[in-house]
N, C-alpha and C positions, 0 to 999 in steps of 0.2 A: 302306446298309451291307450287305456281302456276308455270306452265311451259310456256315458251314463244315459240310460233311457228311463224316462218316467212313464209308468203305466197308469192309465186312467186320467191323465191330465190332458185337457183339451184346451189348446190355445187358439184364440180367435185371431184371424188375420186382420191386419190393419186395413182400413178402408183405403182404396186406391182411387185417385182421381181419374184413372184410366178404366176403371171397372164400369161395366154396362149399367149397373144399378146405382152408380154414384149420385146421380141427380135425384133419384128417389130417396136415397138415404139422407142426402143433404137437405132436401125439402122437409123430411120428417124431423131432422135435427133442428132446423131453423124454426119450424112451427112450434116444437116443444119448448125451445128457448123463449120464444115470444109468449107462450102460455104460462111458463114458469115466472117470467118477469111480470106479466099481467096479474098473476096471483099474489104478487108482493114478495116472492121468495128471492133472496139475495143470491146471485150467481157469482162465484169466486173465479172460476176458470172455465173456458170452453176449449175442448180438444177435439176438433172436427175429425182428424184422421184416426183417432181412437174411438170416435163415436161416443164421447163421454162429456157430461156436464157436471162440474163440481159446484156444489152449493155450500153456503155458509151453515155451519153447525147450528147457529141460532135460528135458522129458518126451517129446520127439519120438521118441526111439529106442523107448521103451516103447509109445507110441502105434502106431508102425509095426509092432512085434512083434505087438501085439494085433489091430490092424485092417488090417494090410497086405494081406490077401486081399480086402478089401472096397473098396479104393481105386478111384476113378474120377476122370476129369477133373482131372489134376494141372496146376497153373500156378504160375509164379514171376513176380511183378510188382514192378518197382522202385517204391519208395516213399521217395524222398529218400535218406537214408543207410542205408536198410534195404531188404530184400527181403521181400515178403509171399508166403509159401508157402501155397498153398491146395490142399486135396484134398477131393474129395467122397466122403462115406461115407453110405450109406443115404439119399441125397437131401439131405444137410445138408453145408454147407461147413465144413471144419475148417481153421483157419489158424494160423500163427505167424510171427513176424518173426525174421529173421536179419540180421546186419550185412553190408553190402556190403563185399567184400574188394577193396581197391585193388590193381591190377596193378603189378608192379615195372616200372620203365621203364629 
């Protein structure tokens, strides 16, 4: 059976609790979580091992107002009938889902 190799795709490793830098990453994750909540942004899910915070779509404008100057590595990934919008803030991915808009034909 042939193997499929994707060229140019870089997958990030999941955070491991055994990694030397785990406490540093966990500290950054926890601090950003506290700051997001303090800003009034609604958090939907916290995924520590993926280093990802999911926020409510209705809180995106507030999130961008508060953290817009700290954004890095913005991506938009199709996920079925939704698009996963991801932005990196302080080394942590912050994501939310939006509906895919169908184009008029």
